Structure formats: C-alpha cells, structure tokens
C-alpha positions as CSV (number, residue, x, y, z in Angstrom):
1,X,59.6,43.9,8.7
2,X,58.8,40.4,7.7
3,X,56.1,38.6,9.7
4,X,57.9,36.0,11.7
5,X,54.9,34.7,13.7
6,X,54.7,30.9,13.8
7,X,52.2,29.4,11.4
8,X,49.9,26.7,12.6
9,X,51.0,23.2,11.5
10,X,49.4,22.0,8.3
11,X,47.5,18.7,8.3
12,X,48.7,16.1,5.9
13,X,46.9,16.3,2.6
14,X,45.0,13.0,2.9
15,X,44.0,13.7,6.5
16,X,42.7,17.1,5.6
17,X,40.6,15.6,2.8
18,X,39.2,13.0,5.1
19,X,38.3,15.6,7.7
20,X,36.5,17.8,5.1
21,X,34.6,14.7,3.8
22,X,33.5,13.8,7.4
23,X,32.3,17.3,8.1
24,X,30.3,17.3,4.9
25,X,28.6,14.1,5.9
26,X,27.9,15.5,9.3
27,X,26.3,18.5,7.7
28,X,24.0,16.4,5.6
29,X,22.9,14.3,8.6
30,X,22.2,17.5,10.7
31,X,20.1,18.9,7.8
32,X,18.2,15.6,7.6
33,X,17.5,15.7,11.3
34,X,16.1,19.2,11.1
35,X,13.1,18.3,8.9
36,X,9.8,19.9,9.8
37,X,7.4,17.4,11.5
38,X,4.9,18.0,8.7
39,X,7.5,17.3,6.0
40,X,7.4,13.5,5.6
41,X,9.4,11.9,2.8
42,X,7.7,9.4,0.6
43,X,7.9,5.9,2.1
44,X,8.7,2.9,0.0
45,X,5.0,1.9,0.0
46,X,4.0,5.4,-1.1
47,X,6.5,5.2,-4.0
48,X,5.3,1.8,-5.1
49,X,1.6,2.8,-5.0
50,X,2.3,5.8,-7.1
51,X,4.3,3.7,-9.6
52,X,1.4,1.4,-10.1
53,X,-1.0,4.3,-10.4
54,X,1.3,5.9,-13.0
55,X,1.2,2.6,-15.0
56,X,-2.6,2.8,-14.9
57,X,-2.5,6.5,-16.1
58,X,-0.6,5.4,-19.2
59,X,-3.7,3.3,-20.1
60,X,-6.1,6.2,-19.4
61,X,-8.0,4.1,-16.9
62,X,-10.9,5.8,-15.1
63,X,-10.6,6.0,-11.4
64,X,-6.8,5.8,-11.2
65,X,-5.4,9.1,-10.1
66,X,-1.8,9.2,-8.9
67,X,-1.5,9.7,-5.1
68,X,-1.0,13.3,-4.2
69,X,1.6,13.2,-1.4
70,X,1.1,16.8,-0.4
71,X,-2.6,16.1,0.2
72,X,-1.7,12.9,2.1
73,X,0.7,14.8,4.3
74,X,-1.9,17.5,5.0
75,X,-4.4,14.8,6.1
76,X,-1.7,13.2,8.2
77,X,-1.0,16.6,9.9
78,X,-4.7,16.8,10.7
79,X,-4.6,13.3,12.2
80,X,-1.6,14.3,14.3
81,X,-3.6,17.1,15.8
82,X,-6.0,14.6,17.4
83,X,-5.4,13.8,21.1
84,X,-4.4,10.2,20.2
85,X,-3.6,10.1,16.5
86,X,-2.9,6.4,16.4
87,X,-6.2,5.4,17.8
88,X,-9.3,4.2,15.9
89,X,-11.4,7.2,17.0
90,X,-8.8,9.6,15.6
91,X,-9.2,7.9,12.1
92,X,-12.9,7.8,12.5
93,X,-13.0,11.5,13.1
94,X,-10.3,12.6,10.6
95,X,-10.5,10.3,7.6
96,X,-13.9,8.6,7.3
97,X,-16.2,11.6,7.1
98,X,-14.4,12.3,3.8
99,X,-15.0,8.8,2.3
100,X,-17.8,7.1,0.5
101,X,-17.6,3.4,-0.4
102,X,-17.9,2.5,-4.1
103,X,-18.3,-0.8,-6.0
104,X,-16.0,0.5,-8.8
105,X,-12.2,0.1,-8.8
106,X,-10.5,3.2,-7.5
107,X,-6.8,3.7,-6.8
108,X,-5.7,5.1,-3.4
109,X,-4.9,8.4,-5.2
110,X,-8.4,8.6,-6.6
111,X,-9.9,7.8,-3.2
112,X,-7.9,10.6,-1.6
113,X,-8.9,13.0,-4.4
114,X,-12.6,12.3,-4.7
115,X,-13.4,10.5,-1.4
116,X,-14.8,7.5,-3.3
117,X,-13.1,4.1,-3.2
118,X,-13.0,0.5,-2.4
119,X,-11.7,-1.4,0.7
120,X,-8.3,-1.6,-0.9
121,X,-8.0,2.1,-1.6
122,X,-9.2,3.0,1.9
123,X,-6.9,0.4,3.5
124,X,-3.9,1.9,1.7
125,X,-4.9,5.4,3.0
126,X,-5.1,4.1,6.6
127,X,-1.7,2.3,6.4
128,X,0.0,5.4,4.8
129,X,-1.5,7.8,7.3
130,X,-0.6,5.7,10.4
131,X,2.9,5.3,8.9
132,X,3.2,9.1,8.7
133,X,2.1,9.4,12.3
134,X,4.7,6.9,13.5
135,X,2.1,4.5,14.8
136,X,2.7,0.8,15.5
137,X,2.8,-1.3,12.2
138,X,-0.5,-1.8,10.6
139,X,-1.6,-5.3,9.7
140,X,-3.6,-6.1,6.5
141,X,-6.0,-9.0,6.5
142,X,-6.9,-10.4,3.0
143,X,-10.3,-11.9,2.7
144,X,-12.4,-13.2,-0.2
145,X,-13.2,-10.1,-2.2
146,X,-12.1,-7.9,0.7
147,X,-9.1,-6.5,2.6
148,X,-9.1,-4.7,6.0
149,X,-6.4,-3.0,8.1
150,X,-5.8,-3.6,11.8
151,X,-3.5,-3.4,14.7
152,X,-3.2,-5.2,18.0
153,X,-5.5,-8.0,16.8
154,X,-8.4,-5.7,16.0
155,X,-9.4,-4.8,12.5
156,X,-10.8,-1.6,11.1
157,X,-13.8,-2.0,8.8
158,X,-13.1,0.7,6.2
159,X,-16.4,0.3,4.4
160,X,-18.4,0.9,7.5
161,X,-17.0,4.1,8.9
162,X,-14.2,2.3,10.8
163,X,-16.3,-0.3,12.8
164,X,-13.9,-2.4,14.9
165,X,-13.9,-6.2,14.5
166,X,-11.7,-9.0,15.6
167,X,-10.2,-11.7,13.4
168,X,-12.7,-14.3,14.8
169,X,-15.6,-12.3,13.1
170,X,-14.0,-12.5,9.7
171,X,-13.0,-16.1,10.1
172,X,-16.6,-17.0,10.9
173,X,-18.3,-14.6,8.4
174,X,-16.1,-15.8,5.4
175,X,-15.9,-19.4,6.5
176,X,-12.1,-19.3,6.3
177,X,-11.7,-22.8,7.8
178,X,-12.9,-24.2,4.5
179,X,-10.7,-21.8,2.4
180,X,-7.0,-22.9,2.9
181,X,-5.3,-19.9,1.3
182,X,-7.0,-17.4,3.7
183,X,-6.0,-19.1,6.9
184,X,-2.8,-17.1,7.2
185,X,-3.6,-14.2,4.8
186,X,-2.6,-11.4,7.1
187,X,0.7,-9.6,7.9
188,X,3.4,-8.5,5.4
189,X,1.2,-5.4,4.9
190,X,3.2,-3.7,2.1
191,X,3.4,-6.8,0.0
192,X,-0.3,-7.6,0.4
193,X,-1.4,-4.1,-0.5
194,X,0.9,-3.9,-3.6
195,X,-0.2,-7.4,-4.7
196,X,-3.9,-6.5,-4.4
197,X,-3.3,-3.2,-6.2
198,X,-1.7,-5.0,-9.1
199,X,-4.7,-7.4,-9.0
200,X,-7.2,-4.5,-9.2
201,X,-5.1,-2.9,-12.1
202,X,-5.4,-6.2,-13.9
203,X,-9.1,-6.3,-13.5
204,X,-9.4,-2.7,-14.8
205,X,-7.3,-3.6,-17.8
206,X,-9.3,-6.8,-18.5
207,X,-12.5,-4.7,-18.4
208,X,-11.0,-2.7,-21.3
209,X,-10.3,-6.1,-23.1
210,X,-6.6,-5.5,-22.8
211,X,-5.8,-9.0,-21.8
212,X,-2.0,-8.8,-22.5
213,X,-1.5,-5.9,-20.1
214,X,-4.0,-7.4,-17.6
215,X,-2.0,-10.7,-17.6
216,X,1.2,-8.8,-16.9
217,X,-0.5,-7.0,-14.0
218,X,-1.8,-10.4,-12.6
219,X,1.7,-11.9,-12.9
220,X,3.0,-8.9,-10.8
221,X,0.2,-9.5,-8.3
222,X,1.2,-13.2,-7.8
223,X,4.8,-12.2,-7.1
224,X,3.6,-10.3,-4.0
225,X,0.6,-12.6,-3.0
226,X,1.5,-16.0,-4.3
227,X,-1.4,-18.3,-5.3
228,X,-4.0,-15.6,-4.5
229,X,-7.1,-17.4,-5.7
230,X,-9.0,-14.5,-7.3
231,X,-5.8,-13.5,-9.2
232,X,-5.3,-17.0,-10.5
233,X,-8.9,-17.1,-11.6
234,X,-8.7,-13.7,-13.3
235,X,-5.5,-14.7,-15.0
236,X,-7.1,-17.9,-16.3
237,X,-9.8,-15.7,-18.1
238,X,-7.0,-14.0,-20.1
239,X,-5.3,-17.3,-21.0
240,X,-5.7,-18.4,-24.6
241,X,-4.4,-21.9,-24.1
242,X,-7.3,-24.1,-22.8
243,X,-4.9,-26.5,-21.0
244,X,-3.2,-23.6,-19.1
245,X,-6.6,-22.0,-18.4
246,X,-7.8,-25.3,-16.7
247,X,-4.5,-25.5,-14.8
248,X,-4.9,-22.0,-13.4
249,X,-8.6,-22.7,-12.5
250,X,-7.6,-25.9,-10.7
251,X,-4.9,-24.1,-8.8
252,X,-7.4,-21.5,-7.7
253,X,-9.9,-24.1,-6.6
254,X,-7.2,-25.9,-4.6
255,X,-6.4,-22.7,-2.7
256,X,-10.0,-21.8,-2.2
257,X,-12.5,-24.6,-2.9
258,X,-15.4,-22.2,-2.4
259,X,-14.3,-19.7,-5.0
260,X,-16.7,-19.2,-7.9
261,X,-15.6,-18.9,-11.5
262,X,-17.4,-15.6,-11.7
263,X,-15.7,-14.0,-8.6
264,X,-13.0,-11.4,-8.6
C-alpha cells in the first residue's frame, strides 16, 4: 500500500540556503566562544612584533629570536594563577626573576628565550602578558634612551625588578621640560613599541654596516613615532647626502635640544 502520510512542507530553496548559512555561522561563533582560557590567539601587537623579528632573522642578527607564542602563553597562564594577575606584585613574582638586563640589543623573543634583554624587550613582554590576562590597557612612556610600561599613572621600571615610579620622577630625572618631543611621549602603546622596535632593528643593522636596510628600518620607525629624535639622528648617520644629513640632525635637535650626536 502506498504511503499516504502527509509530508512536511518544503522551504523555498533560497530560504533554506539562507538558514543553512546562518546555522553554519552560528556554529563557528559557538566554537570560537568555547576556547580554552589558556589558548589565547595572537594579538595584532604579537603578530607585528614577530614580523619585525622575522625580518631581523633574515639578516642573521644576533639577539633577535622570533617570539615563541607558546612560551608566552605558558608564562601568561602562570601569571593568571597569581591572586591578582594584573597587579605589579604579580609581575614582580612571575616575570622578573627570569630576567637579566643587558646593554645589548635584544628582541622580545630573545628576552623571553634567554631572560636577557633591554627595557624595550622587557616592556613588550609586560604589555603582551597583561594583554593576555585581560588587564586594563598598558601605557608606554618613551624617554631619552629608555621606555617603560605603566598603568593608572604609575610606571613599572623593568630594569630594576619592577620598581614603581610615577611620571613626575621621569620628567624630573630626564629633564623633560627642556626636551619638547618627550613632553607627550606616552600612550598609543602598540605604535610606540613597534616604532622603537624598528628603531632598534635599524641600530642593529647599522652596526653591521648595512646602512641601506638600516635606513629602511628607521623610516618604518618614524612612521610609528614621528620625529623621534634618536631615530632622526641615527638615520642621519646613514645619509650620504651632506645637506640631508644636516637637515636630519637639525630636526633632531629641534625636537630634543639636549640630544647628543653620539646618542642612540
């Protein structure tokens, strides 16, 4: 006997396709929301840092390892296990026992791998770790020959085991009232860190007497930190045209009258 049971009504073809498409998107969103807490995707800053470090690796520069995101995520997980992971004591306990300041140029990846690094490398690690712990945004304060991270108006001295200082200390210590460029040289953290990292890459290339690549790195730095006096001065050293060299030096001195022609 033929089956005469009524069949459910069929959706119009276009409506059915739209429904299937919507369900697929919903499935993707649900999967995205079910990530493990310890599985943190690379942020834009992480990707940009790694891209610069990869550029350095192409030149076989010493001290420029590419950031290991798995190691960074493991360290962030250890930080999250602290009672107050976004506090200064948490970083002082978790991060700084691993770190030793160095006068040499090191990338953030090298600092994470070896524990040795400069203020820039350590500041990048602080910013990236706090980002992974969903802390309040981290500020970066650029100073002559130095950069330091901070939040809520207090800065974290990365070269001294996380000693806390306010902006007034730095403004006095570095005589910023006489150095126009540095009067508002804080905030816009990602741009500042990427700019200084390009600057450091340029210095490393210049040390290898690769002035062409160094100039390109300095140009990239100035896109992120316009008129940064040490970068202008470093770029002037790679300039073959005497008139352009003098122009860059004059621009650096206008932004920072105290800058020395031998400073970085």
